[in-house]
Every structure is written in structure tokens, then in C-alpha cells.
Phi, psi and omega in degrees: 000140176274114179252139186273098179283348182299335181272002182261133177234019174163192181237156179233126178242128174281171183296327179292319178282344177300325176255334189299308185295319179293318180289312187280320188241001182054041176239118172294156177299328180290317178298321176299317177297332188289340180287338182281354175253008190230044170062060180285158175256126184245139175217155176297129179240020182295148174237152178300132179093355175294137185285345178210157179307145174229151176230158171244135177239135175245139187185160181272138165275167173304329184279356177094008178267142171269125185250155170238118183240128175263133185213165172227179175233128174239114185061238179252024174240141181274125178257114179279126180269314172205151181221131180209161174296147179287144174282169184307314181295320175295316185294319180294320177295314178305308185301322181293312177306316179295325181290313180299323175300311180294332180274340187264000000 
């Protein structure tokens, strides 16, 4: 899915997520942000009852890890909801999507 990042001018972190992702998944907020500058794959991740649209992004961090980031957009800020290492299936899917992008 093509997500229009041109309307985003920064990140917003709520107080709960400032410490949750680093403690629970050992992903710093800076590492989570990195994937958005490195050709992420983005898909709709809305669930019934969600109060706002959600997306899931898969992408490489500068350290070479494939991460899965669920986020929403508030105004012009990207707000990370969760960040964790991609599982094997997600990482394989992302690598395949990158190959298809470069071939197409």
C-alpha cells in the first residue's frame, strides 16, 4: 500500500509508549522512527471498533532489524501505537515486497 508520508511532519509519542516499546521489545523510539525513512511497506491495520484509522508498517531499522510498527496519524504527526521486531513470516513478506517493488 502506498501511504502518503508527505503530509507527516514529525512523530508524537504518548507517555505510555515512551517506555513500553523500549522495555517490552527492546526497541528505542528512535529505532522505531527510522523505518519510516527507509522504504517501509504499509498496510491498513484497522480493527472493528478502533476509534481512528490504524496502519502497520514493516521496515528495516539502521541496525538491520525488520520491525513491525502499528501507528495512526493525528494532525500532521505520526503516532506510534506499538513497535516490535517482525516475526519470521512478516520479515519474509517484507523482503519479498521489496524485491517486487524493485522489479516492477
